[in-house]
N, C-alpha and C positions, 0 to 999 in steps of 0.2 A: 503494499499500499504506500502512497507516495505520502510523504510527510506532508505537515500542515503548516504553511505559512504562519497562521494565528494561531499558537497554542491556548493563547489565552482565551478565546474567543471559544474554542471546542471544548475548555474544560467551564467555562461559565455555561454555555448551553446544556452542559452534561450534567452540571450542578443541578438547572432548573429544570430538565427533566425527571432526575433521579426525585427531587423533590415533590415533583408533580405526581410522579408514581408511588410513593409513601402516600399524599393526599388519600389519592384514587384509592387505594387497597386499603387504608385504613376507613374510608366512609364506607367501603362495600363490607366489609367483617363488622361494622357497628351497626349498620343497617341490617346484616343478616343477625345478628345477636339480639338485637332489638325485637324483631320479628319473630323469633321464636321464644323470646319471654312473654312477650305477648301472647302469642298461642299458648304458651303455657300458662299462663292467667286466665283465657278462656275456656280451656279445657277442666282448669281447677274450679272455677266460678260453675261451669255447667254441672261438676262434679257434686257440688254441693248442694246443689236442687234435685238430686236424685235422691228415691226413697232408698233403694240398698244402693248403699254410692260403692262397694268394693264390686259387686258384680254390673251394677250400671256403668262403671269406669271401663271395665274391661271391654263390654260392649260398644261404647263410644268410640273407646281406640281403635277396636277392630274397624266398624264402622268409617271411622275418619279415615285410616290407613287405607281402606280400597278406594274411597273418594279421590281421596286427595294426590294420591299416585297417579289416578286416572287423568284427573285434570293438570296435574303438576309435573309427574314423572317421579323417578325414583328422590329419596331423601324423606319420605312420610312413612317409613316403616312403623309397626307398633312400638319397637324400641326406640329408636328414633323419637316418635313421640312421646312415649314416657320420658326421654329425657328431658325433652322441652317442658313436660309438667317438672320434673325434677329440679330442673333450671330455676324453674318461677318460684317453687317454694324454699329452695334455699337462698336466694338472692332477694327475694323480698323484703325478709326481716333487715337485710344488711342494707338493701336501696333506702328503706323507711328511716333508717336512722342517718342517712345523711342527709334526708331532704328537710327542709324547714317547716314543711306542712308533709303529714303522711300521705302515701297513696291513698287514693278511696278508690274503688273500684267505679270506673266512669259509665254513664250513662248513654254518651252519643262519643262518636268519633272526635270531636273537636276535644272532648275533653282528656279524650285516649291522648291523642297527638299532644295534648298540653304536660301530661305526666311523662309521657316518652321522653318530652326533650330536657326533662329534668334527670334522665339516668344518663349516664357515660359509662360503656362498656369501651375499654380500650385494647382491650384483646379479642383473638379469633374465637370463632365457636370449638375450635380443635382445642383450644387452650380450657376454654371453659368446660371442658368435657372431661378432662383432666384435672382441674382444681375441684369438679364437682365429688371428686373419690376421695379427697382429703376430707376426713370427719372433724378435724379440730378446726372452729371456724377462724381462731386467731391463726393459725397454722395455713390456714387457705387464704386469708387474707394476705398474709405475708407473700406467699408465693404470688399471688396477684399483681401486690405492688411491686414486688422486684421482679418481673416479667415485664413489666410496661415500663419501670425506668431503667432499664438496663436494656430494654428490646430483647427480650430471650425469645428465642424459636421455639417451638414446640420439644424439641430433641434436647434444645440448652436447660429448659424447666424440667423434663424428666431428670435429666443430669443433676441436676441442683436436689432435686426432691431426691433421687435415689441416693446421694451423697450424703441424707439427712442435715441440709444446712440450718433449717430451721432448729433443730434440735441442739445442733454443735452452736448455735449463736446464744440459743438460750442457756445453756450449760458453761458458756466460755467466757472467762473474764477479757481477753482479748479480742472483742468481736472483729476489730477494724482487719487485724493480720485473716483472721477465718474469712472475711469477705474480699481481701484480697488474693486468697489462694482460691477461691470460690469462682473468681474473676477468669482466669487461666481456661485458655483452651474456650473462650465463650464464643458463640458463634454468632453474628448478628445477620438474620434473615434480610434477604433481599427483596425490593417490591414484587419482582416478577415472580419469587416463589410464593410471595403472601397470596399472589390471585391464584395461585397454581393449584391451593388449598383445595382438594378434591369435596370441601363444604361448601367453598367458595362456589364453585364449577356447578354442583350439584344445586345449589340455590338461584342461579342464573339461569339453570336449563340449558347449560353449553356443557359439551359434550368432552370428556376428557381426554386429551390428544397426548401423544409421547412429544411432538415435535410442533411449536407454533409462535409465533410472534407477538401476535396483538395482546397487549395486555387487558384490551376490554373484549366483550364480545363481539363478532361480526355483524355486519349490517344484518347477512341473513339472519343472524340468531335473534337481532331486535325484532326482523318482520315474523320470525316464527310466534315470537311472545304476543305480538303485537295480534297477530291472526287468530292467538289461540283465545285473548283475551276477547274479541270480536265473536268467536263461537260461544262463549260462555255468556256473551250478553245477548244472545239471538236464542 
């Protein structure tokens, strides 16, 4: 490749593109997580209205899985819907502690949107699936904060958890030294890797392909989504 005469121009444009892709990836991830949180809330609210909650809940998830999969494709198995429900149950209490006014079950879309705007989920759905497996709320929150602050990939989060970082920090007198050791070998996830997350592709209804260059879905993907919405409206 021919050398560029203005290397600084290339660097500036590259930095601009990297930052833009990070913002896009972050926005996509947050939209996915917020949507799944709201789906979980709707399922929990519906189950609370059922007479036999246990049996009613199983039947609802089974029916939802069947119809959502037919309309939106894979990503809505019974297991996935149960995870969305668990996500709401686990994080709703944590979120209520953050909000100046506790979240109330909204009666209309405007109130739902207002509540959701007060919620910040800074990690990917893949991260939260891992975090939900941590039973101790303080430990879970610690790894959530550290993942966001240090831009941990899912693999790095798993590595830090397997190393018992939280436990060691809780027992250690020299926390700065252990944190320094924990940062060794840290992998910073790239925007293009974020958008390749199978949960992101699944949410967007985009096929997972081994090689592609576009960060966002193609024009045809958007056309397919629009056609799908028009079909539902009719």
